[in-house]
N, C-alpha and C positions, 0 to 999 in steps of 0.2 A: 818529305821526302817519303813515298810510300816503300814500303819493305823490297818489293822489285825493283827499285831504283839503286840497291845495292849489287845485283846480278852483274853490271859490267865490271864493276871493280873486283869482285869476287873471280869472274872469268879470266880477266887480265893478269891477275895477280896469285891466286891459289888453284884454280881449276887444274893446271897442268900439271903441279905438284903432287896434287892430291888424288887424281886420276892415276898416277903413276905408282902410289901406294897400294891402290886396290890390285896390284899385281901379285900373281901367286907367289912370285919370288921375292915379294917384299917379308919384312917380319910381321909377324903377328900384331905386333903394336901399333904399326904404319897401316895397316889393315884395317885394325879396329878404330884407329882415329879419323881414316879417310871415309869410313863408313859412317861414323859419330858426326863427321863436319857434312856429310853430304846430306844425311838425316835430317840436320838441323836448317839447312839452305831451303829443303824443299819443305820443309815443316813452316817456316817463318813466313817464306817466300810464294807460298800457296801455289795459286794458277799460275802467276809467273815464273816459276822454276819447273815449268812443265816439260821444258826441252830437257832439262838435267834429269827428270824423273823417268824420262823416255829411256834415255841411255842408261841411266842408273839401274834400272828396275834388274836387266840381264843379271849385272853384277850381283846384287843383295840375293838374287836366286841361285848362285854359283856358292855364297858364302851361308847361307841360310842351315846347311846341315853340317858347318864346321865344328870342329871338336872343342873348339876355343869358345867358352859361352858367352865372352864380351862380344867375340864377333859373329858368333849366331844371333845374340840377341840384337844386336844393330842392324845385321841384315832384316832379320824378321820384321823388325820397327819400319824399316825402310820399305819393305815391299808394301806395308800398310799406307806408307806416307805414299809413296807412287801411286797405289791405288788412287787415294784419295785426290790426288793431284790431277790425275789423267783422267778422274770423272768415270763414269760409267761406260759411255762409249768409246772412250779413251782406252780403257783397261781391257774393254771386253776380247780384243783381240788376243789379250795375252792369259786369260781366264784358267783356260784349259792347262796351259804349261805352268803356270804358277800352282794351281791344285795338285799337280802331278809331284811338282818338286816339294810341297808345303807336308803332303799326306804322309811321307815315311817320317817326316821330321814330329811331327803330330803324334802319328801311331808308335813311336819309339818308346821302347819298355821305361827309358828312363825321363821321357817327356815330361812327366809332372813331378819329378824329383827338385828338391832345392839344388842340388848340383847341377843341374841341365838347364834350369832357367830358360 
């Protein structure tokens, strides 16, 4: 089996639960867990997970400036994974919005401190 062969099972069993965890109303633990799970799916399944990357990218951008460092780190990593999964042409339409969202995070006075990660 290829890595992408697991996506139908993921979609039928975990996708809807994890997607609910990405809600702003969910606990920080649920949000972080869901971000990490989607990061792993997109990373492991690469191009096969492109449809998840397209849907997940806007969510990662909402969380990339979160005060919780675990959420922020998982979201930031997810942005990069989505870019890789979508490829240059697929990511091009998101580039400007992504840079606008990431720039304040990168330029934050705490961005390079250990606590900010």
